[in-house]
PDB file of all heavy atoms in Angstrom:
ATOM      1  N   MET A   1      30.765  -7.565 -17.269  1.00  0.00           N
ATOM      2  CA  MET A   1      30.569  -8.633 -16.133  1.00  0.00           C
ATOM      3  C   MET A   1      29.838  -9.713 -16.732  1.00  0.00           C
ATOM      4  O   MET A   1      28.915  -9.623 -17.449  1.00  0.00           O
ATOM      5  CB  MET A   1      29.694  -7.801 -15.056  1.00  0.00           C
ATOM      6  CG  MET A   1      30.493  -7.042 -14.058  1.00  0.00           C
ATOM      7  SD  MET A   1      29.517  -6.051 -12.936  1.00  0.00           S
ATOM      8  CE  MET A   1      28.683  -7.257 -12.023  1.00  0.00           C
ATOM      9  N   THR A   2      30.128 -10.853 -16.305  1.00  0.00           N
ATOM     10  CA  THR A   2      29.457 -12.036 -16.697  1.00  0.00           C
ATOM     11  C   THR A   2      28.092 -12.301 -15.900  1.00  0.00           C
ATOM     12  O   THR A   2      27.919 -11.533 -14.855  1.00  0.00           O
ATOM     13  CB  THR A   2      30.355 -13.375 -16.472  1.00  0.00           C
ATOM     14  OG1 THR A   2      30.436 -13.546 -15.128  1.00  0.00           O
ATOM     15  CG2 THR A   2      31.572 -13.156 -17.176  1.00  0.00           C
ATOM     16  N   ALA A   3      27.278 -13.094 -16.383  1.00  0.00           N
ATOM     17  CA  ALA A   3      25.962 -13.310 -15.706  1.00  0.00           C
ATOM     18  C   ALA A   3      26.292 -13.749 -14.182  1.00  0.00           C
ATOM     19  O   ALA A   3      25.526 -13.494 -13.347  1.00  0.00           O
ATOM     20  CB  ALA A   3      25.109 -14.372 -16.381  1.00  0.00           C
ATOM     21  N   GLU A   4      27.309 -14.613 -14.100  1.00  0.00           N
ATOM     22  CA  GLU A   4      27.594 -15.232 -12.704  1.00  0.00           C
ATOM     23  C   GLU A   4      28.053 -14.088 -11.842  1.00  0.00           C
ATOM     24  O   GLU A   4      27.669 -14.088 -10.613  1.00  0.00           O
ATOM     25  CB  GLU A   4      28.775 -16.204 -12.935  1.00  0.00           C
ATOM     26  CG  GLU A   4      28.867 -17.157 -11.566  1.00  0.00           C
ATOM     27  CD  GLU A   4      29.796 -18.349 -11.955  1.00  0.00           C
ATOM     28  OE1 GLU A   4      29.730 -18.978 -13.039  1.00  0.00           O
ATOM     29  OE2 GLU A   4      30.556 -18.526 -11.006  1.00  0.00           O
ATOM     30  N   GLN A   5      28.798 -13.132 -12.396  1.00  0.00           N
ATOM     31  CA  GLN A   5      29.220 -11.924 -11.437  1.00  0.00           C
ATOM     32  C   GLN A   5      28.072 -11.060 -11.084  1.00  0.00           C
ATOM     33  O   GLN A   5      27.977 -10.685  -9.991  1.00  0.00           O
ATOM     34  CB  GLN A   5      30.274 -11.049 -12.204  1.00  0.00           C
ATOM     35  CG  GLN A   5      31.596 -11.710 -12.230  1.00  0.00           C
ATOM     36  CD  GLN A   5      32.573 -10.920 -13.151  1.00  0.00           C
ATOM     37  OE1 GLN A   5      32.182 -10.427 -14.289  1.00  0.00           O
ATOM     38  NE2 GLN A   5      33.785 -10.670 -12.657  1.00  0.00           N
ATOM     39  N   VAL A   6      27.128 -10.963 -12.087  1.00  0.00           N
ATOM     40  CA  VAL A   6      25.883 -10.181 -11.795  1.00  0.00           C
ATOM     41  C   VAL A   6      25.129 -10.843 -10.646  1.00  0.00           C
ATOM     42  O   VAL A   6      24.680 -10.230  -9.630  1.00  0.00           O
ATOM     43  CB  VAL A   6      25.095  -9.974 -13.018  1.00  0.00           C
ATOM     44  CG1 VAL A   6      23.706  -9.449 -12.663  1.00  0.00           C
ATOM     45  CG2 VAL A   6      25.854  -9.164 -14.097  1.00  0.00           C
ATOM     46  N   GLU A   7      25.064 -12.201 -10.716  1.00  0.00           N
ATOM     47  CA  GLU A   7      24.259 -12.850  -9.658  1.00  0.00           C
ATOM     48  C   GLU A   7      24.910 -12.782  -8.217  1.00  0.00           C
ATOM     49  O   GLU A   7      24.311 -12.649  -7.325  1.00  0.00           O
ATOM     50  CB  GLU A   7      24.231 -14.411 -10.002  1.00  0.00           C
ATOM     51  CG  GLU A   7      23.222 -14.715 -11.079  1.00  0.00           C
ATOM     52  CD  GLU A   7      23.228 -16.263 -11.612  1.00  0.00           C
ATOM     53  OE1 GLU A   7      23.724 -17.039 -10.708  1.00  0.00           O
ATOM     54  OE2 GLU A   7      22.746 -16.480 -12.567  1.00  0.00           O
ATOM     55  N   HIS A   8      26.210 -12.790  -8.247  1.00  0.00           N
ATOM     56  CA  HIS A   8      26.954 -12.507  -7.051  1.00  0.00           C
ATOM     57  C   HIS A   8      26.718 -11.201  -6.475  1.00  0.00           C
ATOM     58  O   HIS A   8      26.489 -11.114  -5.209  1.00  0.00           O
ATOM     59  CB  HIS A   8      28.510 -12.754  -7.163  1.00  0.00           C
ATOM     60  CG  HIS A   8      28.909 -14.141  -7.176  1.00  0.00           C
ATOM     61  ND1 HIS A   8      29.340 -14.750  -6.067  1.00  0.00           N
ATOM     62  CD2 HIS A   8      28.990 -14.986  -8.169  1.00  0.00           C
ATOM     63  CE1 HIS A   8      29.687 -16.103  -6.446  1.00  0.00           C
ATOM     64  NE2 HIS A   8      29.340 -16.283  -7.707  1.00  0.00           N
ATOM     65  N   VAL A   9      26.657 -10.207  -7.328  1.00  0.00           N
ATOM     66  CA  VAL A   9      26.330  -8.868  -6.905  1.00  0.00           C
ATOM     67  C   VAL A   9      24.975  -8.655  -6.333  1.00  0.00           C
ATOM     68  O   VAL A   9      24.717  -8.030  -5.253  1.00  0.00           O
ATOM     69  CB  VAL A   9      26.576  -7.728  -7.958  1.00  0.00           C
ATOM     70  CG1 VAL A   9      26.128  -6.361  -7.668  1.00  0.00           C
ATOM     71  CG2 VAL A   9      28.129  -7.771  -8.358  1.00  0.00           C
ATOM     72  N   PHE A  10      24.014  -9.252  -6.959  1.00  0.00           N
ATOM     73  CA  PHE A  10      22.612  -9.183  -6.393  1.00  0.00           C
ATOM     74  C   PHE A  10      22.522 -10.083  -5.116  1.00  0.00           C
ATOM     75  O   PHE A  10      21.893  -9.528  -4.344  1.00  0.00           O
ATOM     76  CB  PHE A  10      21.747  -9.927  -7.577  1.00  0.00           C
ATOM     77  CG  PHE A  10      21.098  -9.052  -8.586  1.00  0.00           C
ATOM     78  CD1 PHE A  10      21.657  -8.871  -9.858  1.00  0.00           C
ATOM     79  CD2 PHE A  10      20.122  -8.115  -8.131  1.00  0.00           C
ATOM     80  CE1 PHE A  10      21.069  -7.935 -10.744  1.00  0.00           C
ATOM     81  CE2 PHE A  10      19.511  -7.135  -8.914  1.00  0.00           C
ATOM     82  CZ  PHE A  10      20.107  -7.069 -10.309  1.00  0.00           C
ATOM     83  N   ALA A  11      23.265 -11.109  -5.026  1.00  0.00           N
ATOM     84  CA  ALA A  11      23.215 -11.918  -3.779  1.00  0.00           C
ATOM     85  C   ALA A  11      23.747 -11.065  -2.633  1.00  0.00           C
ATOM     86  O   ALA A  11      23.121 -11.043  -1.582  1.00  0.00           O
ATOM     87  CB  ALA A  11      23.923 -13.301  -3.991  1.00  0.00           C
ATOM     88  N   LEU A  12      24.818 -10.327  -2.867  1.00  0.00           N
ATOM     89  CA  LEU A  12      25.450  -9.568  -1.853  1.00  0.00           C
ATOM     90  C   LEU A  12      24.515  -8.367  -1.508  1.00  0.00           C
ATOM     91  O   LEU A  12      24.402  -8.005  -0.387  1.00  0.00           O
ATOM     92  CB  LEU A  12      26.768  -8.896  -2.334  1.00  0.00           C
ATOM     93  CG  LEU A  12      28.097  -9.811  -2.081  1.00  0.00           C
ATOM     94  CD1 LEU A  12      29.153  -9.127  -2.916  1.00  0.00           C
ATOM     95  CD2 LEU A  12      28.298 -10.021  -0.568  1.00  0.00           C
ATOM     96  N   ALA A  13      23.978  -7.813  -2.477  1.00  0.00           N
ATOM     97  CA  ALA A  13      23.099  -6.551  -2.194  1.00  0.00           C
ATOM     98  C   ALA A  13      21.764  -7.060  -1.411  1.00  0.00           C
ATOM     99  O   ALA A  13      21.389  -6.307  -0.348  1.00  0.00           O
ATOM    100  CB  ALA A  13      22.548  -5.984  -3.583  1.00  0.00           C
ATOM    101  N   ILE A  14      21.230  -8.248  -1.843  1.00  0.00           N
ATOM    102  CA  ILE A  14      20.085  -8.709  -1.137  1.00  0.00           C
ATOM    103  C   ILE A  14      20.452  -9.164   0.440  1.00  0.00           C
ATOM    104  O   ILE A  14      19.856  -8.731   1.308  1.00  0.00           O
ATOM    105  CB  ILE A  14      19.524  -9.918  -1.918  1.00  0.00           C
ATOM    106  CG1 ILE A  14      18.876  -9.369  -3.103  1.00  0.00           C
ATOM    107  CG2 ILE A  14      18.374 -10.548  -0.954  1.00  0.00           C
ATOM    108  CD1 ILE A  14      18.496 -10.545  -4.106  1.00  0.00           C
ATOM    109  N   GLY A  15      21.728  -9.623   0.478  1.00  0.00           N
ATOM    110  CA  GLY A  15      22.139 -10.024   1.878  1.00  0.00           C
ATOM    111  C   GLY A  15      22.429  -8.846   2.779  1.00  0.00           C
ATOM    112  O   GLY A  15      21.973  -8.862   3.871  1.00  0.00           O
ATOM    113  N   PHE A  16      22.987  -7.864   2.168  1.00  0.00           N
ATOM    114  CA  PHE A  16      23.176  -6.560   2.895  1.00  0.00           C
ATOM    115  C   PHE A  16      21.831  -6.045   3.433  1.00  0.00           C
ATOM    116  O   PHE A  16      21.708  -5.310   4.367  1.00  0.00           O
ATOM    117  CB  PHE A  16      23.989  -5.673   2.176  1.00  0.00           C
ATOM    118  CG  PHE A  16      25.527  -5.771   2.353  1.00  0.00           C
ATOM    119  CD1 PHE A  16      26.281  -6.155   1.258  1.00  0.00           C
ATOM    120  CD2 PHE A  16      26.066  -5.531   3.677  1.00  0.00           C
ATOM    121  CE1 PHE A  16      27.677  -6.323   1.551  1.00  0.00           C
ATOM    122  CE2 PHE A  16      27.496  -5.706   3.712  1.00  0.00           C
ATOM    123  CZ  PHE A  16      28.227  -6.081   2.610  1.00  0.00           C
ATOM    124  N   ALA A  17      20.819  -5.918   2.420  1.00  0.00           N
ATOM    125  CA  ALA A  17      19.554  -5.375   2.658  1.00  0.00           C
ATOM    126  C   ALA A  17      18.796  -6.191   3.781  1.00  0.00           C
ATOM    127  O   ALA A  17      18.245  -5.422   4.757  1.00  0.00           O
ATOM    128  CB  ALA A  17      18.598  -5.447   1.364  1.00  0.00           C
ATOM    129  N   ILE A  18      18.943  -7.462   3.735  1.00  0.00           N
ATOM    130  CA  ILE A  18      18.258  -8.340   4.795  1.00  0.00           C
ATOM    131  C   ILE A  18      18.984  -8.020   6.108  1.00  0.00           C
ATOM    132  O   ILE A  18      18.256  -7.802   7.169  1.00  0.00           O
ATOM    133  CB  ILE A  18      18.322  -9.697   4.389  1.00  0.00           C
ATOM    134  CG1 ILE A  18      17.326  -9.941   3.206  1.00  0.00           C
ATOM    135  CG2 ILE A  18      17.884 -10.675   5.577  1.00  0.00           C
ATOM    136  CD1 ILE A  18      17.535 -11.388   2.578  1.00  0.00           C
ATOM    137  N   ALA A  19      20.372  -7.986   6.098  1.00  0.00           N
ATOM    138  CA  ALA A  19      21.022  -7.740   7.408  1.00  0.00           C
ATOM    139  C   ALA A  19      20.717  -6.323   7.862  1.00  0.00           C
ATOM    140  O   ALA A  19      20.550  -6.252   9.016  1.00  0.00           O
ATOM    141  CB  ALA A  19      22.497  -7.795   7.052  1.00  0.00           C
ATOM    142  N   GLY A  20      20.670  -5.345   7.030  1.00  0.00           N
ATOM    143  CA  GLY A  20      20.222  -4.089   7.459  1.00  0.00           C
ATOM    144  C   GLY A  20      18.812  -3.978   8.080  1.00  0.00           C
ATOM    145  O   GLY A  20      18.708  -3.433   9.215  1.00  0.00           O
ATOM    146  N   CYS A  21      17.925  -4.631   7.524  1.00  0.00           N
ATOM    147  CA  CYS A  21      16.517  -4.635   8.093  1.00  0.00           C
ATOM    148  C   CYS A  21      16.537  -5.406   9.445  1.00  0.00           C
ATOM    149  O   CYS A  21      15.916  -4.907  10.303  1.00  0.00           O
ATOM    150  CB  CYS A  21      15.627  -5.511   7.127  1.00  0.00           C
ATOM    151  SG  CYS A  21      15.219  -4.457   5.695  1.00  0.00           S
ATOM    152  N   TRP A  22      17.244  -6.533   9.445  1.00  0.00           N
ATOM    153  CA  TRP A  22      17.415  -7.248  10.814  1.00  0.00           C
ATOM    154  C   TRP A  22      17.970  -6.308  11.898  1.00  0.00           C
ATOM    155  O   TRP A  22      17.477  -6.307  13.038  1.00  0.00           O
ATOM    156  CB  TRP A  22      18.144  -8.563  10.682  1.00  0.00           C
ATOM    157  CG  TRP A  22      17.306  -9.601  10.277  1.00  0.00           C
ATOM    158  CD1 TRP A  22      17.309 -10.395   9.021  1.00  0.00           C
ATOM    159  CD2 TRP A  22      16.210 -10.278  10.994  1.00  0.00           C
ATOM    160  NE1 TRP A  22      16.382 -11.232   9.058  1.00  0.00           N
ATOM    161  CE2 TRP A  22      15.800 -11.276  10.154  1.00  0.00           C
ATOM    162  CE3 TRP A  22      15.775 -10.049  12.265  1.00  0.00           C
ATOM    163  CZ2 TRP A  22      14.595 -12.042  10.607  1.00  0.00           C
ATOM    164  CZ3 TRP A  22      14.675 -10.776  12.680  1.00  0.00           C
ATOM    165  CH2 TRP A  22      14.152 -11.858  11.830  1.00  0.00           C
ATOM    166  N   SER A  23      19.122  -5.624  11.532  1.00  0.00           N
ATOM    167  CA  SER A  23      19.743  -4.779  12.556  1.00  0.00           C
ATOM    168  C   SER A  23      18.737  -3.756  13.083  1.00  0.00           C
ATOM    169  O   SER A  23      18.753  -3.358  14.254  1.00  0.00           O
ATOM    170  CB  SER A  23      21.003  -4.206  12.062  1.00  0.00           C
ATOM    171  OG  SER A  23      20.815  -3.401  11.001  1.00  0.00           O
ATOM    172  N   VAL A  24      18.079  -3.126  12.151  1.00  0.00           N
ATOM    173  CA  VAL A  24      17.104  -1.980  12.511  1.00  0.00           C
ATOM    174  C   VAL A  24      15.940  -2.558  13.342  1.00  0.00           C
ATOM    175  O   VAL A  24      15.624  -1.992  14.421  1.00  0.00           O
ATOM    176  CB  VAL A  24      16.531  -1.315  11.257  1.00  0.00           C
ATOM    177  CG1 VAL A  24      15.331  -0.521  11.501  1.00  0.00           C
ATOM    178  CG2 VAL A  24      17.619  -0.525  10.534  1.00  0.00           C
ATOM    179  N   MET A  25      15.445  -3.864  12.940  1.00  0.00           N
ATOM    180  CA  MET A  25      14.376  -4.309  13.662  1.00  0.00           C
ATOM    181  C   MET A  25      14.839  -4.756  15.035  1.00  0.00           C
ATOM    182  O   MET A  25      14.093  -4.473  16.054  1.00  0.00           O
ATOM    183  CB  MET A  25      13.812  -5.553  12.948  1.00  0.00           C
ATOM    184  CG  MET A  25      12.877  -5.298  11.820  1.00  0.00           C
ATOM    185  SD  MET A  25      12.452  -6.665  10.793  1.00  0.00           S
ATOM    186  CE  MET A  25      11.754  -7.762  11.963  1.00  0.00           C
ATOM    187  N   SER A  26      15.935  -5.513  15.230  1.00  0.00           N
ATOM    188  CA  SER A  26      16.402  -5.897  16.482  1.00  0.00           C
ATOM    189  C   SER A  26      16.774  -4.730  17.376  1.00  0.00           C
ATOM    190  O   SER A  26      16.523  -4.632  18.615  1.00  0.00           O
ATOM    191  CB  SER A  26      17.637  -6.779  16.372  1.00  0.00           C
ATOM    192  OG  SER A  26      18.699  -6.134  15.714  1.00  0.00           O
ATOM    193  N   GLY A  27      17.226  -3.485  16.715  1.00  0.00           N
ATOM    194  CA  GLY A  27      17.592  -2.387  17.454  1.00  0.00           C
ATOM    195  C   GLY A  27      16.254  -1.851  18.172  1.00  0.00           C
ATOM    196  O   GLY A  27      16.203  -1.466  19.333  1.00  0.00           O
ATOM    197  N   ALA A  28      15.164  -1.765  17.337  1.00  0.00           N
ATOM    198  CA  ALA A  28      13.865  -1.278  17.684  1.00  0.00           C
ATOM    199  C   ALA A  28      13.317  -2.115  18.810  1.00  0.00           C
ATOM    200  O   ALA A  28      12.830  -1.678  19.868  1.00  0.00           O
ATOM    201  CB  ALA A  28      12.887  -1.322  16.616  1.00  0.00           C
ATOM    202  N   ILE A  29      13.508  -3.517  18.762  1.00  0.00           N
ATOM    203  CA  ILE A  29      12.965  -4.395  19.745  1.00  0.00           C
ATOM    204  C   ILE A  29      13.801  -4.137  21.072  1.00  0.00           C
ATOM    205  O   ILE A  29      13.212  -4.233  22.216  1.00  0.00           O
ATOM    206  CB  ILE A  29      13.205  -5.839  19.328  1.00  0.00           C
ATOM    207  CG1 ILE A  29      12.204  -6.080  18.054  1.00  0.00           C
ATOM    208  CG2 ILE A  29      13.004  -6.824  20.433  1.00  0.00           C
ATOM    209  CD1 ILE A  29      12.418  -7.360  17.258  1.00  0.00           C
ATOM    210  N   VAL A  30      15.109  -3.915  20.957  1.00  0.00           N
ATOM    211  CA  VAL A  30      15.863  -3.661  22.155  1.00  0.00           C
ATOM    212  C   VAL A  30      15.367  -2.425  22.816  1.00  0.00           C
ATOM    213  O   VAL A  30      15.314  -2.322  23.998  1.00  0.00           O
ATOM    214  CB  VAL A  30      17.278  -3.583  21.810  1.00  0.00           C
ATOM    215  CG1 VAL A  30      18.258  -3.034  22.950  1.00  0.00           C
ATOM    216  CG2 VAL A  30      17.936  -5.026  21.447  1.00  0.00           C
ATOM    217  N   VAL A  31      15.111  -1.354  21.997  1.00  0.00           N
ATOM    218  CA  VAL A  31      14.769  -0.100  22.623  1.00  0.00           C
ATOM    219  C   VAL A  31      13.358  -0.285  23.326  1.00  0.00           C
ATOM    220  O   VAL A  31      13.183   0.223  24.375  1.00  0.00           O
ATOM    221  CB  VAL A  31      14.527   1.052  21.567  1.00  0.00           C
ATOM    222  CG1 VAL A  31      13.801   2.200  22.047  1.00  0.00           C
ATOM    223  CG2 VAL A  31      16.055   1.390  21.085  1.00  0.00           C
ATOM    224  N   MET A  32      12.414  -0.957  22.648  1.00  0.00           N
ATOM    225  CA  MET A  32      11.164  -1.183  23.283  1.00  0.00           C
ATOM    226  C   MET A  32      11.229  -2.089  24.481  1.00  0.00           C
ATOM    227  O   MET A  32      10.530  -1.846  25.535  1.00  0.00           O
ATOM    228  CB  MET A  32      10.200  -1.982  22.239  1.00  0.00           C
ATOM    229  CG  MET A  32       9.829  -1.088  21.105  1.00  0.00           C
ATOM    230  SD  MET A  32       8.630  -1.712  19.959  1.00  0.00           S
ATOM    231  CE  MET A  32       8.755  -3.468  20.018  1.00  0.00           C
ATOM    232  N   GLY A  33      12.196  -3.043  24.532  1.00  0.00           N
ATOM    233  CA  GLY A  33      12.352  -3.812  25.706  1.00  0.00           C
ATOM    234  C   GLY A  33      12.861  -2.975  26.790  1.00  0.00           C
ATOM    235  O   GLY A  33      12.366  -3.075  28.025  1.00  0.00           O
ATOM    236  N   LEU A  34      13.848  -2.153  26.482  1.00  0.00           N
ATOM    237  CA  LEU A  34      14.394  -1.359  27.619  1.00  0.00           C
ATOM    238  C   LEU A  34      13.430  -0.370  28.153  1.00  0.00           C
ATOM    239  O   LEU A  34      13.249  -0.039  29.317  1.00  0.00           O
ATOM    240  CB  LEU A  34      15.617  -0.473  27.080  1.00  0.00           C
ATOM    241  CG  LEU A  34      16.805  -1.398  26.850  1.00  0.00           C
ATOM    242  CD1 LEU A  34      17.870  -0.424  26.091  1.00  0.00           C
ATOM    243  CD2 LEU A  34      17.442  -1.814  28.128  1.00  0.00           C
ATOM    244  N   ARG A  35      12.579   0.260  27.319  1.00  0.00           N
ATOM    245  CA  ARG A  35      11.488   1.096  27.676  1.00  0.00           C
ATOM    246  C   ARG A  35      10.537   0.422  28.591  1.00  0.00           C
ATOM    247  O   ARG A  35       9.974   1.016  29.539  1.00  0.00           O
ATOM    248  CB  ARG A  35      10.740   1.761  26.468  1.00  0.00           C
ATOM    249  CG  ARG A  35      11.571   2.874  25.777  1.00  0.00           C
ATOM    250  CD  ARG A  35      10.631   3.552  24.650  1.00  0.00           C
ATOM    251  NE  ARG A  35      11.438   4.615  24.209  1.00  0.00           N
ATOM    252  CZ  ARG A  35      11.182   5.226  22.867  1.00  0.00           C
ATOM    253  NH1 ARG A  35      10.135   4.694  22.213  1.00  0.00           N
ATOM    254  NH2 ARG A  35      11.990   6.050  22.536  1.00  0.00           N
ATOM    255  N   ALA A  36      10.246  -0.895  28.238  1.00  0.00           N
ATOM    256  CA  ALA A  36       9.249  -1.603  29.099  1.00  0.00           C
ATOM    257  C   ALA A  36       9.796  -1.733  30.551  1.00  0.00           C
ATOM    258  O   ALA A  36       9.086  -1.857  31.413  1.00  0.00           O
ATOM    259  CB  ALA A  36       9.032  -3.010  28.336  1.00  0.00           C
ATOM    260  N   PHE A  37      11.031  -1.903  30.608  1.00  0.00           N
ATOM    261  CA  PHE A  37      11.730  -1.940  31.924  1.00  0.00           C
ATOM    262  C   PHE A  37      12.027  -0.452  32.565  1.00  0.00           C
ATOM    263  O   PHE A  37      12.623  -0.426  33.557  1.00  0.00           O
ATOM    264  CB  PHE A  37      13.065  -2.792  31.845  1.00  0.00           C
ATOM    265  CG  PHE A  37      12.730  -4.168  31.743  1.00  0.00           C
ATOM    266  CD1 PHE A  37      12.949  -4.818  30.410  1.00  0.00           C
ATOM    267  CD2 PHE A  37      12.308  -5.025  32.624  1.00  0.00           C
ATOM    268  CE1 PHE A  37      12.733  -6.138  30.180  1.00  0.00           C
ATOM    269  CE2 PHE A  37      12.058  -6.401  32.513  1.00  0.00           C
ATOM    270  CZ  PHE A  37      12.327  -6.950  31.338  1.00  0.00           C
ATOM    271  N   GLY A  38      11.426   0.519  31.992  1.00  0.00           N
ATOM    272  CA  GLY A  38      11.582   1.859  32.595  1.00  0.00           C
ATOM    273  C   GLY A  38      12.936   2.525  32.252  1.00  0.00           C
ATOM    274  O   GLY A  38      13.303   3.466  33.005  1.00  0.00           O
ATOM    275  N   VAL A  39      13.720   2.059  31.308  1.00  0.00           N
ATOM    276  CA  VAL A  39      14.931   2.622  31.032  1.00  0.00           C
ATOM    277  C   VAL A  39      14.810   3.734  29.974  1.00  0.00           C
ATOM    278  O   VAL A  39      14.222   3.437  28.936  1.00  0.00           O
ATOM    279  CB  VAL A  39      16.037   1.571  30.443  1.00  0.00           C
ATOM    280  CG1 VAL A  39      17.325   2.244  30.131  1.00  0.00           C
ATOM    281  CG2 VAL A  39      16.097   0.521  31.543  1.00  0.00           C
ATOM    282  N   PRO A  40      15.181   5.001  30.212  1.00  0.00           N
ATOM    283  CA  PRO A  40      14.888   6.094  29.238  1.00  0.00           C
ATOM    284  C   PRO A  40      15.856   5.828  28.052  1.00  0.00           C
ATOM    285  O   PRO A  40      17.078   5.992  28.271  1.00  0.00           O
ATOM    286  CB  PRO A  40      15.190   7.325  30.006  1.00  0.00           C
ATOM    287  CG  PRO A  40      16.066   6.934  31.168  1.00  0.00           C
ATOM    288  CD  PRO A  40      15.671   5.439  31.419  1.00  0.00           C
ATOM    289  N   VAL A  41      15.213   5.649  26.899  1.00  0.00           N
ATOM    290  CA  VAL A  41      16.166   5.456  25.747  1.00  0.00           C
ATOM    291  C   VAL A  41      15.675   6.408  24.597  1.00  0.00           C
ATOM    292  O   VAL A  41      14.479   6.480  24.328  1.00  0.00           O
ATOM    293  CB  VAL A  41      15.942   4.078  25.174  1.00  0.00           C
ATOM    294  CG1 VAL A  41      16.869   3.789  23.957  1.00  0.00           C
ATOM    295  CG2 VAL A  41      16.193   2.973  26.196  1.00  0.00           C
ATOM    296  N   GLY A  42      16.794   7.166  24.121  1.00  0.00           N
ATOM    297  CA  GLY A  42      16.582   7.919  22.923  1.00  0.00           C
ATOM    298  C   GLY A  42      15.260   8.832  22.915  1.00  0.00           C
ATOM    299  O   GLY A  42      14.507   8.806  22.027  1.00  0.00           O
TER     300      GLY A  42
END
């Protein structure tokens, strides 16, 4: 693999990590929001 390919792989991995964190955080926020309105969640 060339240095450029390695950079692309790192960029993808970091992108997926950030996207994963965001989806987990937004999911938690949605659950907390629903609980605040009295909706029984998980």
